Gaussian input, Z-matrix of N, CA and C with variables (Angstrom, degrees):
# hf/3-21g

backbone

0 1
 N
 C     1     B1
 C     2     B2     1     A1
 N     3     B3     2     A2     1     D1
 C     4     B4     3     A3     2     D2
 C     5     B5     4     A4     3     D3
 N     6     B6     5     A5     4     D4
 C     7     B7     6     A6     5     D5
 C     8     B8     7     A7     6     D6
 N     9     B9     8     A8     7     D7
 C    10    B10     9     A9     8     D8
 C    11    B11    10    A10     9     D9
 N    12    B12    11    A11    10    D10
 C    13    B13    12    A12    11    D11
 C    14    B14    13    A13    12    D12
 N    15    B15    14    A14    13    D13
 C    16    B16    15    A15    14    D14
 C    17    B17    16    A16    15    D15
 N    18    B18    17    A17    16    D16
 C    19    B19    18    A18    17    D17
 C    20    B20    19    A19    18    D18
 N    21    B21    20    A20    19    D19
 C    22    B22    21    A21    20    D20
 C    23    B23    22    A22    21    D21
 N    24    B24    23    A23    22    D22
 C    25    B25    24    A24    23    D23
 C    26    B26    25    A25    24    D24
 N    27    B27    26    A26    25    D25
 C    28    B28    27    A27    26    D26
 C    29    B29    28    A28    27    D27
 N    30    B30    29    A29    28    D28
 C    31    B31    30    A30    29    D29
 C    32    B32    31    A31    30    D30
 N    33    B33    32    A32    31    D31
 C    34    B34    33    A33    32    D32
 C    35    B35    34    A34    33    D33
 N    36    B36    35    A35    34    D34
 C    37    B37    36    A36    35    D35
 C    38    B38    37    A37    36    D36
 N    39    B39    38    A38    37    D37
 C    40    B40    39    A39    38    D38
 C    41    B41    40    A40    39    D39
 N    42    B42    41    A41    40    D40
 C    43    B43    42    A42    41    D41
 C    44    B44    43    A43    42    D42
 N    45    B45    44    A44    43    D43
 C    46    B46    45    A45    44    D44
 C    47    B47    46    A46    45    D45
 N    48    B48    47    A47    46    D46
 C    49    B49    48    A48    47    D47
 C    50    B50    49    A49    48    D48
 N    51    B51    50    A50    49    D49
 C    52    B52    51    A51    50    D50
 C    53    B53    52    A52    51    D51
 N    54    B54    53    A53    52    D52
 C    55    B55    54    A54    53    D53
 C    56    B56    55    A55    54    D54
 N    57    B57    56    A56    55    D55
 C    58    B58    57    A57    56    D56
 C    59    B59    58    A58    57    D57
 N    60    B60    59    A59    58    D58
 C    61    B61    60    A60    59    D59
 C    62    B62    61    A61    60    D60
 N    63    B63    62    A62    61    D61
 C    64    B64    63    A63    62    D62
 C    65    B65    64    A64    63    D63
 N    66    B66    65    A65    64    D64
 C    67    B67    66    A66    65    D65
 C    68    B68    67    A67    66    D66
 N    69    B69    68    A68    67    D67
 C    70    B70    69    A69    68    D68
 C    71    B71    70    A70    69    D69
 N    72    B72    71    A71    70    D70
 C    73    B73    72    A72    71    D71
 C    74    B74    73    A73    72    D72
 N    75    B75    74    A74    73    D73
 C    76    B76    75    A75    74    D74
 C    77    B77    76    A76    75    D75
 N    78    B78    77    A77    76    D76
 C    79    B79    78    A78    77    D77
 C    80    B80    79    A79    78    D78
 N    81    B81    80    A80    79    D79
 C    82    B82    81    A81    80    D80
 C    83    B83    82    A82    81    D81
 N    84    B84    83    A83    82    D82
 C    85    B85    84    A84    83    D83
 C    86    B86    85    A85    84    D84
 N    87    B87    86    A86    85    D85
 C    88    B88    87    A87    86    D86
 C    89    B89    88    A88    87    D87
 N    90    B90    89    A89    88    D88
 C    91    B91    90    A90    89    D89
 C    92    B92    91    A91    90    D90
 N    93    B93    92    A92    91    D91
 C    94    B94    93    A93    92    D92
 C    95    B95    94    A94    93    D93
 N    96    B96    95    A95    94    D94
 C    97    B97    96    A96    95    D95
 C    98    B98    97    A97    96    D96
 N    99    B99    98    A98    97    D97
 C   100   B100    99    A99    98    D98
 C   101   B101   100   A100    99    D99
 N   102   B102   101   A101   100   D100
 C   103   B103   102   A102   101   D101
 C   104   B104   103   A103   102   D102
 N   105   B105   104   A104   103   D103
 C   106   B106   105   A105   104   D104
 C   107   B107   106   A106   105   D105
 N   108   B108   107   A107   106   D106
 C   109   B109   108   A108   107   D107
 C   110   B110   109   A109   108   D108
 N   111   B111   110   A110   109   D109
 C   112   B112   111   A111   110   D110
 C   113   B113   112   A112   111   D111
 N   114   B114   113   A113   112   D112
 C   115   B115   114   A114   113   D113
 C   116   B116   115   A115   114   D114
 N   117   B117   116   A116   115   D115
 C   118   B118   117   A117   116   D116
 C   119   B119   118   A118   117   D117
 N   120   B120   119   A119   118   D118
 C   121   B121   120   A120   119   D119
 C   122   B122   121   A121   120   D120
 N   123   B123   122   A122   121   D121
 C   124   B124   123   A123   122   D122
 C   125   B125   124   A124   123   D123
 N   126   B126   125   A125   124   D124
 C   127   B127   126   A126   125   D125
 C   128   B128   127   A127   126   D126
 N   129   B129   128   A128   127   D127
 C   130   B130   129   A129   128   D128
 C   131   B131   130   A130   129   D129
 N   132   B132   131   A131   130   D130
 C   133   B133   132   A132   131   D131
 C   134   B134   133   A133   132   D132
 N   135   B135   134   A134   133   D133
 C   136   B136   135   A135   134   D134
 C   137   B137   136   A136   135   D135
 N   138   B138   137   A137   136   D136
 C   139   B139   138   A138   137   D137
 C   140   B140   139   A139   138   D138
 N   141   B141   140   A140   139   D139
 C   142   B142   141   A141   140   D140
 C   143   B143   142   A142   141   D141
 N   144   B144   143   A143   142   D142
 C   145   B145   144   A144   143   D143
 C   146   B146   145   A145   144   D144
 N   147   B147   146   A146   145   D145
 C   148   B148   147   A147   146   D146
 C   149   B149   148   A148   147   D147
 N   150   B150   149   A149   148   D148
 C   151   B151   150   A150   149   D149
 C   152   B152   151   A151   150   D150
 N   153   B153   152   A152   151   D151
 C   154   B154   153   A153   152   D152
 C   155   B155   154   A154   153   D153
 N   156   B156   155   A155   154   D154
 C   157   B157   156   A156   155   D155
 C   158   B158   157   A157   156   D156
 N   159   B159   158   A158   157   D157
 C   160   B160   159   A159   158   D158
 C   161   B161   160   A160   159   D159
 N   162   B162   161   A161   160   D160
 C   163   B163   162   A162   161   D161
 C   164   B164   163   A163   162   D162
 N   165   B165   164   A164   163   D163
 C   166   B166   165   A165   164   D164
 C   167   B167   166   A166   165   D165
 N   168   B168   167   A167   166   D166
 C   169   B169   168   A168   167   D167
 C   170   B170   169   A169   168   D168
 N   171   B171   170   A170   169   D169
 C   172   B172   171   A171   170   D170
 C   173   B173   172   A172   171   D171
 N   174   B174   173   A173   172   D172
 C   175   B175   174   A174   173   D173
 C   176   B176   175   A175   174   D174
 N   177   B177   176   A176   175   D175
 C   178   B178   177   A177   176   D176
 C   179   B179   178   A178   177   D177
 N   180   B180   179   A179   178   D178
 C   181   B181   180   A180   179   D179
 C   182   B182   181   A181   180   D180

   B1=1.4731
   B2=1.4742
   B3=1.3461
   B4=1.4746
   B5=1.4885
   B6=1.3458
   B7=1.4809
   B8=1.5184
   B9=1.2605
   B10=1.4870
   B11=1.4569
   B12=1.3648
   B13=1.4847
   B14=1.5284
   B15=1.3694
   B16=1.5194
   B17=1.5095
   B18=1.2892
   B19=1.4958
   B20=1.5103
   B21=1.3392
   B22=1.4423
   B23=1.5220
   B24=1.3343
   B25=1.4577
   B26=1.4986
   B27=1.3342
   B28=1.4760
   B29=1.5044
   B30=1.3721
   B31=1.4200
   B32=1.5110
   B33=1.2715
   B34=1.4624
   B35=1.5575
   B36=1.3255
   B37=1.4554
   B38=1.5327
   B39=1.3595
   B40=1.4890
   B41=1.5475
   B42=1.3138
   B43=1.4528
   B44=1.5096
   B45=1.3439
   B46=1.4709
   B47=1.5091
   B48=1.3053
   B49=1.4763
   B50=1.5604
   B51=1.3254
   B52=1.5079
   B53=1.4729
   B54=1.3498
   B55=1.4739
   B56=1.5019
   B57=1.3427
   B58=1.4618
   B59=1.5029
   B60=1.2869
   B61=1.5007
   B62=1.4915
   B63=1.2952
   B64=1.4954
   B65=1.5166
   B66=1.3073
   B67=1.4606
   B68=1.4900
   B69=1.3097
   B70=1.4446
   B71=1.5393
   B72=1.3647
   B73=1.4797
   B74=1.5142
   B75=1.3887
   B76=1.3906
   B77=1.5251
   B78=1.3323
   B79=1.4535
   B80=1.5235
   B81=1.3583
   B82=1.4781
   B83=1.5127
   B84=1.3409
   B85=1.4808
   B86=1.5671
   B87=1.3424
   B88=1.4500
   B89=1.5069
   B90=1.3123
   B91=1.4693
   B92=1.5131
   B93=1.3611
   B94=1.4813
   B95=1.5409
   B96=1.2846
   B97=1.4938
   B98=1.5168
   B99=1.3585
   B100=1.4316
   B101=1.5043
   B102=1.3469
   B103=1.4587
   B104=1.5380
   B105=1.3720
   B106=1.4555
   B107=1.4956
   B108=1.3359
   B109=1.4947
   B110=1.5294
   B111=1.3077
   B112=1.4324
   B113=1.5770
   B114=1.3077
   B115=1.4548
   B116=1.4984
   B117=1.2695
   B118=1.4290
   B119=1.5501
   B120=1.3451
   B121=1.4495
   B122=1.5410
   B123=1.3335
   B124=1.4752
   B125=1.4658
   B126=1.3317
   B127=1.4523
   B128=1.5141
   B129=1.3189
   B130=1.4652
   B131=1.5503
   B132=1.2885
   B133=1.4296
   B134=1.5064
   B135=1.3232
   B136=1.4685
   B137=1.5418
   B138=1.2936
   B139=1.4377
   B140=1.5531
   B141=1.3338
   B142=1.4557
   B143=1.5226
   B144=1.3563
   B145=1.4461
   B146=1.5200
   B147=1.3251
   B148=1.4681
   B149=1.5229
   B150=1.2743
   B151=1.4382
   B152=1.5194
   B153=1.3426
   B154=1.4410
   B155=1.5457
   B156=1.3064
   B157=1.5085
   B158=1.5011
   B159=1.3404
   B160=1.4839
   B161=1.5056
   B162=1.2807
   B163=1.4661
   B164=1.5222
   B165=1.3253
   B166=1.4647
   B167=1.5080
   B168=1.3390
   B169=1.4372
   B170=1.4872
   B171=1.2967
   B172=1.4556
   B173=1.5421
   B174=1.2972
   B175=1.4841
   B176=1.4820
   B177=1.2806
   B178=1.4781
   B179=1.5297
   B180=1.3454
   B181=1.5035
   B182=1.4776
   A1=108.27
   A2=115.97
   A3=121.86
   A4=105.34
   A5=115.02
   A6=122.06
   A7=107.26
   A8=118.30
   A9=122.69
   A10=110.19
   A11=114.62
   A12=124.47
   A13=111.92
   A14=111.89
   A15=120.29
   A16=106.57
   A17=114.37
   A18=119.08
   A19=108.89
   A20=116.80
   A21=122.83
   A22=110.47
   A23=116.68
   A24=120.13
   A25=113.85
   A26=118.65
   A27=122.03
   A28=110.41
   A29=113.14
   A30=121.72
   A31=109.08
   A32=119.35
   A33=123.67
   A34=106.79
   A35=114.62
   A36=122.29
   A37=112.07
   A38=113.29
   A39=120.00
   A40=106.06
   A41=119.10
   A42=122.26
   A43=113.31
   A44=116.94
   A45=119.25
   A46=113.67
   A47=119.16
   A48=120.77
   A49=108.51
   A50=113.79
   A51=117.82
   A52=108.58
   A53=114.96
   A54=118.69
   A55=114.93
   A56=116.64
   A57=119.32
   A58=109.34
   A59=114.30
   A60=121.65
   A61=108.62
   A62=117.46
   A63=120.86
   A64=104.45
   A65=117.47
   A66=124.26
   A67=110.89
   A68=116.45
   A69=121.16
   A70=112.51
   A71=113.63
   A72=118.58
   A73=109.96
   A74=119.41
   A75=121.50
   A76=112.64
   A77=118.07
   A78=121.98
   A79=110.27
   A80=114.77
   A81=120.88
   A82=105.49
   A83=113.97
   A84=118.96
   A85=106.98
   A86=113.53
   A87=120.12
   A88=110.86
   A89=116.98
   A90=122.31
   A91=110.82
   A92=116.91
   A93=119.48
   A94=107.22
   A95=114.29
   A96=121.95
   A97=108.98
   A98=116.15
   A99=122.33
   A100=106.65
   A101=113.87
   A102=119.08
   A103=109.23
   A104=115.03
   A105=118.89
   A106=105.21
   A107=113.99
   A108=120.35
   A109=112.01
   A110=120.38
   A111=121.42
   A112=109.14
   A113=114.43
   A114=120.40
   A115=112.41
   A116=121.18
   A117=126.88
   A118=109.79
   A119=116.33
   A120=120.21
   A121=112.05
   A122=115.70
   A123=120.51
   A124=113.20
   A125=118.81
   A126=121.37
   A127=114.02
   A128=117.95
   A129=122.17
   A130=108.74
   A131=119.34
   A132=120.37
   A133=111.57
   A134=118.54
   A135=122.58
   A136=110.15
   A137=118.73
   A138=120.45
   A139=113.15
   A140=116.37
   A141=118.72
   A142=114.78
   A143=116.78
   A144=123.44
   A145=109.75
   A146=118.57
   A147=124.61
   A148=108.21
   A149=117.35
   A150=122.53
   A151=111.66
   A152=119.61
   A153=122.46
   A154=114.45
   A155=116.44
   A156=120.37
   A157=113.66
   A158=120.56
   A159=118.99
   A160=112.36
   A161=119.69
   A162=123.41
   A163=110.96
   A164=117.97
   A165=123.70
   A166=108.07
   A167=119.82
   A168=124.21
   A169=109.97
   A170=120.39
   A171=121.24
   A172=112.40
   A173=118.59
   A174=121.51
   A175=111.38
   A176=117.06
   A177=124.75
   A178=109.43
   A179=116.64
   A180=117.72
   A181=113.83
   D1=136.60
   D2=174.61
   D3=-117.93
   D4=131.89
   D5=178.30
   D6=-118.70
   D7=108.79
   D8=179.17
   D9=-96.64
   D10=166.55
   D11=179.64
   D12=49.22
   D13=46.04
   D14=179.55
   D15=-134.10
   D16=138.18
   D17=179.63
   D18=-100.48
   D19=121.50
   D20=174.41
   D21=-76.76
   D22=125.31
   D23=-176.63
   D24=-103.61
   D25=-35.72
   D26=-178.71
   D27=-161.36
   D28=140.73
   D29=171.62
   D30=-92.36
   D31=133.72
   D32=177.39
   D33=-103.06
   D34=124.46
   D35=-175.08
   D36=-105.63
   D37=148.78
   D38=175.65
   D39=-141.89
   D40=115.15
   D41=-179.78
   D42=56.46
   D43=37.73
   D44=177.15
   D45=84.03
   D46=5.69
   D47=-176.95
   D48=-125.67
   D49=132.88
   D50=175.78
   D51=-65.64
   D52=123.61
   D53=178.24
   D54=-108.36
   D55=-23.95
   D56=179.22
   D57=-153.78
   D58=161.29
   D59=178.47
   D60=-126.68
   D61=124.28
   D62=176.46
   D63=-88.55
   D64=129.73
   D65=178.38
   D66=-123.23
   D67=175.06
   D68=178.67
   D69=-72.67
   D70=-3.89
   D71=-178.64
   D72=-121.81
   D73=14.72
   D74=179.16
   D75=126.12
   D76=-173.05
   D77=-179.85
   D78=-107.54
   D79=141.08
   D80=-176.49
   D81=-125.67
   D82=130.85
   D83=174.54
   D84=-108.16
   D85=149.04
   D86=179.38
   D87=-163.26
   D88=167.75
   D89=175.43
   D90=-79.47
   D91=-26.04
   D92=-179.54
   D93=-153.98
   D94=154.80
   D95=-179.44
   D96=-129.10
   D97=146.31
   D98=171.68
   D99=-120.88
   D100=117.92
   D101=-178.94
   D102=-98.11
   D103=111.82
   D104=179.95
   D105=-109.89
   D106=78.91
   D107=-172.02
   D108=-90.13
   D109=-22.61
   D110=-174.97
   D111=74.47
   D112=-150.64
   D113=-171.29
   D114=-70.23
   D115=-31.83
   D116=-177.87
   D117=-92.82
   D118=76.51
   D119=-172.74
   D120=-86.39
   D121=58.49
   D122=-176.47
   D123=-62.00
   D124=-45.25
   D125=178.15
   D126=-63.53
   D127=-41.10
   D128=177.34
   D129=-64.38
   D130=-42.33
   D131=178.61
   D132=-65.85
   D133=-43.37
   D134=-177.85
   D135=-65.38
   D136=-36.35
   D137=-177.31
   D138=-85.43
   D139=-11.21
   D140=-179.85
   D141=95.61
   D142=-6.07
   D143=-176.22
   D144=-66.20
   D145=-38.12
   D146=-178.02
   D147=-56.79
   D148=-40.04
   D149=-174.26
   D150=-70.32
   D151=-34.93
   D152=-176.51
   D153=-101.44
   D154=-8.68
   D155=-179.71
   D156=-54.73
   D157=-47.94
   D158=178.92
   D159=-57.11
   D160=-34.29
   D161=179.00
   D162=-68.56
   D163=-38.71
   D164=179.38
   D165=-67.39
   D166=-42.36
   D167=-175.58
   D168=-69.23
   D169=-29.86
   D170=-179.63
   D171=-85.37
   D172=-11.02
   D173=-179.25
   D174=-73.55
   D175=121.28
   D176=176.85
   D177=-129.43
   D178=103.34
   D179=-179.67
   D180=-66.54

């Protein structure tokens, strides 16, 4: 599912996994989320993802 023209406000976590996303249009649950925030990555910064993302991108098993 793709939801456009919607502002993500907060990721809700359970055991280290994002389980739902609170938006300006309600709450969405899913198995995975793709955050396409662009330059203003406010949700990524608020949830702590922005801080760890460079580490994840460098990880090569």
